[in-house]
N, C-alpha and C positions, 0 to 999 in steps of 0.2 A: 463301542457303539456298533461296530461291525457285527457283533453277536446279535444285537437287536434286529438289525436288517435281515440277517439270516433267519431268525425266528419268525419274523413277519412273512418272509418268502415261504418258509416251510408250511406255516399255517394256511396261507393263501393257496398254495399248491395242493394241499390236502383237501381243501374245500372244493377247489376246481375239479379234482378227480372224483370227489363224492357226488358232484353234480352230473357227472357222466355225460358231458356234452350239452347239458341244458343251458338255456340262456342265463347269463350272469345277472345277479340282482341289481336293481337300479337305485333302490332306496333302502337305507338302514333304519331300523327301529330299535330303540333301547326301551324295554318295557319295565317300568318300576313296580313297586309293591302294589298288589291288587289288580294289575293290568295284564299279568302274564297270560290270562285266558284268551286274550286277543289272538295269541299265536295259534290257538285251537281252530280259528276260523280261516287260517291260511290254507289254500288248496294246492294240489300238486306238490306236496311237500317233500323236502329232503331234511331230515332231522338229525342233528349231530350233538351228542352230549359234549359239554365242554371238556370233560376228562379225556375224550378220544382225539381231540384236536391238538396237534403238536404245540406245546408251549402255552396253551390257554390256562389261565387261572381257573379255579373252581368256586362256585358260589357257596357260601356258608350261612346265608341269612334265610330265616323262615319266610316262605312266600316267594322265593326265587328258585325256579325249577332248575336252572343251570344247563340250558341247551340252546343251540342255534336252530331256528326254524326258517327254512328258505323255501319260498314258493310264491304263489299268486294271491294277492289280496287287493280287492277293489280295482282289479284290472292292472295292477302294478306288480312287477317282480320285486319282492322284498327279502331282506335278511333281517330277521327279528331276533334280538337277544332276549330270551325268556329268562330274565334275571341278570343282574349286573354285579360288578365287583366294587368294593368300597375300600377307602384308605384305612378305615378303622378295623378292617379284617386282618390287617397286617401286611397287605400288599403295597408295593411302591406305587406311585402314581403312574409310572411307566407301565406297570402290570395292569393297573386299573383301566388304562386307556389302550391296552394292546389290541382289543377287538376293533377299535376304531381305526387303528393303523392297518389292520387286516382288511377292513372294509375299503379303505382307501386303495390298498394294493389290488383289490378286486374291481376297482373302477367306480365305486359308489360315490356319487357327487352330492346327494341330499341325505340329511339325517334328521329323524324325529326322535327327540329324547323326552322321556316322561319320568315323573317321580311322584312320591307322596311327600307332602311338606306340612309344616306348621304355619298357620296364618298369623302374621304379626299386624297386618292392616286391620283395624277394628271394623272396617266395612265388609270384611270377608266373613264367611260362615263355613263350618265343617261341611264337606261335600261339594263346595265350590270348585270349579276348574279355573286355573289361572294361566293365561298366556304369559310366558316369560319374555319380558321386554329387554331385560339386561340383567347383569349379575354383579355382585361384589364378592370376590374370592376371599373367603375367610378361613379356608382350610389350613393355611399356613405353609403351603408349598405349591409347586407348579410342575406339571408333567413335562415341561419343556426344559427344565434345568438339566444341564449336561451338554455334551457335544450335540450340535444340530444335525438333524437328518436332512441334508440339503435337497434330496430328491423328493421330499414331502413338502417342504416349505422353507421360508426365510428364517434367519436367526431371530429377527425381531418382528413377529407377525402383527399385523394390524387387528385391533379388536373393536373398531368403531361401529361395526355392525355384526356383533357376535351372534345375534339372533336375526335372521333374515327379515328385512322389512317386507319383502314380497310374500314370503310364506306367512308372516304374521297377518298381513292384510287378507290373504287367502283364508286363514283360519277364522278370522273375524267374520268374513263373508259366509263361510260354511256354517258357523255357529248361529248366525242370524237366520239363515235359511232353515236350520233345524229347530230353531227356538230354544237353543241351549244357551244358558247364561254363561258368559265367559268373562271372568275378571282379567285384569292385566297388571303386572307389577314386576318388581325387582326381586330376584331370588338370591339368598345369601347361604352358601354352604359352609358348614363348620365340620371339623374333623370327626366329631363323635368319638365313641359310641354313646356317651351319656347325652341326655337331653340338656338343653341350656338352662342356666339359672335365671331367675327373674331379672337380675341386674344385667345379665348378658343380653337377654331379649329386648330390654328397654334400650340398651346401647345400639343393638343392631337395627332396631326400628328408627332410632334417632339419626343414624347415618344413612338412611334411605332404603332400608329393606322392607319388603312387603311380605315375604315368606322365607322360612328358614328350613334347611334340610341338610343331608349328609352325602350328597352325590351330585351328579350331572355336570357340574362346571369343569372338572378335569376332562371329561369327554368332549365338552364344547370347545375348550381351549385347543385340544389336539385336532378336532375337526376343522376349526378355523385355520389352524396352522397348515393343514393340508388342502385348504381351499374348498372345503365342503360348505354347503348352504344348510343352516341349522334352524330347526323349529323346536321350541321347548314348551311343553305344557305340563303343569303340575296339578295334582289333586290335593286340595286343602283337607287334611284329615283331622285337624284339631286346631284350636285357637291358642297360639303361643303369645299371649298378652302378658307381659311381665308383671304388671300390677295386679292381675287376677289369675295367676297361673295355678292350674290344678295338676294333680299327679297324672302321669301318662305312662301307658305301657304299649309295647310294640303291637300286641294283639288288637288294641283299640285302633291303632293306625291302619292295620290291615283290614279290620272290620269296616271302617268308614270308607276306605278305598274300594272295597268290594261293593258297598252300597252305591257308590258313584259310578261303578264300572260300566253299566249299560250306556249311560250318557257319554262317558269317556270313549268307549269303543265306537259308538255311533259317530262321534266327532272325528276321531282319528281316521275311520274308514271313509268318511265324507271328504276329509282333507286329501287323503291319498287319491281318491277318485278324481279330485279336481287338479291334482299336481301334473 
């Protein structure tokens, strides 16, 4: 575990040097499928490809640019992950969540995570935005397994407020002001990379899930372990209703996410301005 600590320090030191004395970021952003273009609106940027940052994994999924964009957005200093890592890519969950540890080492205290997901709640529709109120971890593993990093958090971290009530209330307020429809529900991540079977989707809905995806929760667990305040918002790209399931391709997910992108970007920018 000492090796992981050193890797975190190496990556954080590299980023600090790249910032060349600029103010450190205050808020972390994890930009999911279809939302990467939000990073293009960041000003006064320092852009780092994941491949050049010590010990960073590299994105392998279409639609994920694979770089850190650090700068000013809606008046806040942000560090945006333009593309994330997934368990199904073959990375360990410690590797998937490595950037969150680096954010913590840089002093970031607030994190906004986004994703594209399948809607299991029949009241949802493709293109809806969903505020994540809670999650059920169905990936089958946990990024905190192994020796605990005491300097980041406790051995048994509390998850009673995995998604900040304060930030969720703020998101609802901003959405109402903008006239943006905002659903709310429980997110269930699975390991992937295959999409779920009809029986699996029926089961996940029956145990309390409103949306299903393949990301986000490992980062949220690690962020909570480190005392970060988390806001999660998902874009419903397809309806994952087991009884009426249709064939799905990744290109379709990206296409719907891109259609919802203007509203999604507007909402995130409004939330940032209000934070």
